[in-house]
N, C-alpha and C positions, 0 to 999 in steps of 0.2 A: 504494500500500500504506500503510495507516494505521500510525502509531506509537502507543505508549501515550499516554494523556491527559496533557497537559503540566501542570505545576504553575502555578497562576495566582495573581496578587496583585490583590486587589480594593482599589483605592486611591480612597478617598473624601476629597475636599478640601472644607473647610468654612470659612465666615466669616459670622458674624452671621445665623444662620438657625435660631434657637431654635424657631420655629413649625413648621418642617418637618423638622428633622434626625432626629427619632425615626423617622418613617415611612421616611426614606431608609435609615437603619441597619437597620431591621427587614427591609426588602426585601433588604438585603445578607446578613443572617444567614439568610434564608429560602432561599438558593440550594441547588438540589438536585444540585449538581455531585458526580460520583462520584470525580473525581480529587482531587489535593491542592490546597487553596485556603487562602490566608492573607488577612487583612484588615489594611489600613493606614489608619487614620483620622487625618488630619492637619489640625489646626485652625490657621487663619492669624490668630492673636491676636484672636479674637472679643471684643467688648466687651459682649455680652449673655450669656445662659446656654448658648450652643451647646456650649461645651467641657464644661461640667458635665453636660449632658444626654448627650453622647457617653460620658462616663465612667459615668454611670448605666446606659446601655444595655449597655455592655460588662460591667459588674458583674452584670447580669441574664442575660447570655449563658450558656447551658448546654452549648454545643457544645464540641468538642475541637480546633477549628482555632486556629492561631496568630493572635493579635490584637495589634496594636501601636497604642497611642494616643499621639499626639505633638502638640506645638504648636511653631510657628515662634518664633524668638527675638524677632521683630518682624513687623509686617505686611509680607509679601513679595509679595502679589498671586499670581495663578495660577501664573505661571512659577516664581517663587521657592518657592511652597508645593509645587509639583510636584517641584522639585529636592530640597527638604527631605524629602518623603515617600519618594522613590525610594531614598534611602540606606538605608532599612529593608527594602527589597524583597529577598526571598530566592528569587525565581523568575526565569524568563526572559520572563514576560509580565505586562503591567500592564493591568488593566481599569479605565478611568477612570470615576468616578462623581461627580456633584455633590450638594451637600447638600440640595437641594430637589426632587430627582427620585426616581423609583421604578424599580427594575429588575424585569423579569419573573423569576419563580422559576427559569426555565431559561436565563437569560442566559448564565451561565458555562458551562453544559453545551453550549449551541449553539456558542458561541465555541470552547470547548476541543476539541470534536469536529472542527470545521473546521480548527483548527490541526494536529490529529493527522494529518489527511489531506493537509496541505500544509506539510511541514516547512520549506520555503523562505520561508514568509510572514513578514512583519515588521509587518503591520497587518491588522486585521479590521474591516470595516464591517457594520453591520446597520441595520435600520429602527427608527424610533421613532414614537411618537405624542405630540402636544402635548395637554396638558390644563390645565384651570383648577381653582382651589381647589374650586369647587362640585362638580366631578366626581371628587374624590379617592376617595370610597368606592367608586364604580364602577370606577375604575382599580385600586385595591388588589385588588378581587375579580378583575379581569381579569388582573392580574399573578400571581395565585396559581393560575390555571388550568393544569393539566398539559398538556404537549404530547408526543405520541408520535412525530410525524413528524420525520424528519431533513430540514431545509430544504436546498434546492438552493443551491449556492455557485458563484460565478464567480471565477476567478483571473486577475489582471492582473500583467504584469511591467513592467519599465522601458520596453520598447518600446511599451507601451499607455498611456503617460503621459497623452495627451490625453483618453482615455476615463476614466481614473482621476480626473484633475483635474476633469472635468465632473461626476463623481459626488461628488467632495469639495466642490464648490461648493454642494451641498445642505446645509442646516443640520443635519448629523448628525455633524460631526467631533469634537465635544467628548465624545462618549459611546461611544467605540470602544475597541478593544484594540490595544496597541502592544507590539512587542518591546522588551525592556529595552535592546537595542542602540541604540534611538533616544535613550536618555538617558545611556548609558555607552559612549562610543566615543572612540577615540584622536584623531579629527579633530573630531567634533561636540561631544563633551563634554556638560556640562550645558546646559539651555536658557538663552538670554540672559535675564538678570534683568529687562531692560527689555521683554521680550516678553510682558508679562502680558495683552495683548489678543489676541495671535496665537500663544500657546503651542501650540494645536492645529494651526495652519497650519504652524508650524515643524516640529513632530513629524511631520506628514504628509509634508512634503518629505523629511525624513530617512528615513522608512520607505520611501518610493518609491525612494530611491537605494539603500537597503540590501537590499531583497528584494521579494518579491511581495505583492500586496494581495488579500485575500479579501473578496468582496462577498456578503453573505447577505441574501436577500430575505425577511426575517421580522422582526417587531417584537421587540426585546429590551429596550427602555427606554421610559419614559414621562416626558416632559420638561414640567415645570411652567412655565406661562406666567403670570406676574403681575408687578406692579411691583417693581423693585429687585433682581431676581435676576441671576445671572451671565449668563444668556442675553440679558437685555434691555439689558445694559450701561448706557448713559446715559439710557435711557427710564424715567422715574419713574411711568409709567402714567397721567399726567394728559394732558389734551388742550386745555388753555387756552393763551393767548398766551405766558405766561412759560415754560410747559413746552416749547413748540415752540422758543422762542429757546434755552432751555437745551440741548435735544437737538441743535440745529444747531451750537451752540458745542462740544458734546461731540464731534460728528462731525468737526469741524475739528481738535480736539485729538487725536482718535483717529488720523487720517491722518498727523499729525506724529509721534506717539509710535511707531507701528509701523514707520516707515521704518528706523531704525537696526538693530533686530533682524533685519528682512528682508534688509538689505544684508549683515549678518554671516552670515546663513544662505546667501546667494548665494555669498559668498566661500568658505565651508566646503564647499558642494556642488562648486564648481569645483575646489577642492583635492582633494577625494575622488575625483572623476572622473579628474583628471589622474594622481594617484598610482596609481590602479588601472587606468588605461588603458581606461576605460569611455566609451561614447558616451551622454552625458547631455544632448544639445542640447535635446530637448523639455522636459525639466524645467527646465533653465537658462533657456530662452526663456519658460517659464511664469512663473517667479519674476521675471524681468526685466520682463515685462508687468505683473505685479502691482505691482512697485515703481514703474514708470512711471505707472500709474493713480493710485496714492496721491500721487505727486508732483504730479499735475495737480489732484487733489481737495483737497489740503491748502490750496490758495489760493483755493478756490471762492468763499468769501464775502469775501475780501480784494480781489478783482479786480472789474472793472466788469461791467455787464450784457452787453456784447458777448462777454466772456470766458466767462460762464456759458452764453450761447447756444451758443458753439462747443463747450463741454464737453458739453452736452446732445446736440448732434449727434454728437459723437465716440462717446458711449456709447449712442446710439440711444434716448435717453429720450423717451418720448411721453406724451401725456395733459395735461389742462388744468393740473394742479397742478405737473407738471414744467416746464411753460412759465412758470408763475407763480414758480417757484423762480429764475428768471432775474432777477426784480426784487430790489431791496435786501431783506435779511433781515427788517427790521421790517415792511415792507409785506407780504411773503409771509406772515409769521407772523400778521399781523392778518387778512388775507383768509381764511387757512385756519382760524383760530380762530373767526371769524365764521360761516363756512360750517358748521363743526361745531356751533356753538351753534344756528343756525337749523334745521339738518336733523337734529340729534341724532346725527350720524354720529360714530363713533369712529375 
């Protein structure tokens, strides 16, 4: 039995995205949701005109929904900016959006209807499509196409953790809806400030522990793929020797940075399950395996060739360039950059 449409909070996080922020905000304001909806636009101390453009867009807004424009006191990265934004949320649900992406006009409607039919849910997944700058006009037109159908939804509970985590491993976790309980809870509390590369992973673990997961098989968001955005992390879009070295060094840094917040989350999950006498072995085993994998990978380039060969075997990595990654980093980067130069491969 469905309950009334929930109040939703559309939380858009931004940092140095003056070229794309207007399109992102326009897709937010275009939502056709019939329930109550508020907008939280939180800028993470941009050094370009992103924040000014946000304020311009809000000043031009003719709707009657609540709009909050805020800026962090200093650059806090994704987890810190999320914590900052959530303090202004006045609903039970957060729909996460990035500053260079575009939402379908019915994104909130699809998510809100799914929540109303599943009151025990704490997270909602939907599909997305990746696009490039050259396709923006086409994507904007696609995002404005009306949808009449109600998409099918699958619901998973804690006992289905393996299935859910398999779904979560798809690159769709940054663009979903989360219960406010994932950010405001007596045990979990705010996101670890050091978790700015795994804020989505941490939120997902919390959501799986706290309630059910809804999986909707329809596109709700369009994710921009170009150099320097949040989705690309350390990838600057270049394919030369220096860029390959920089990306491999970033990956090493990444594996080291995410370990403390993952361990903190592991401890919080264990405490939550014990306090509530819940069986959470699948989820705890999953995060333990994730921590172990990053422990192995953080030393990938620091150790010798034999170590890298064993790592590739452990993770079943195949293909010529995965074997070449067993060589010292400079040699691997030189061969890969030369191959790309000669073949024009990206």
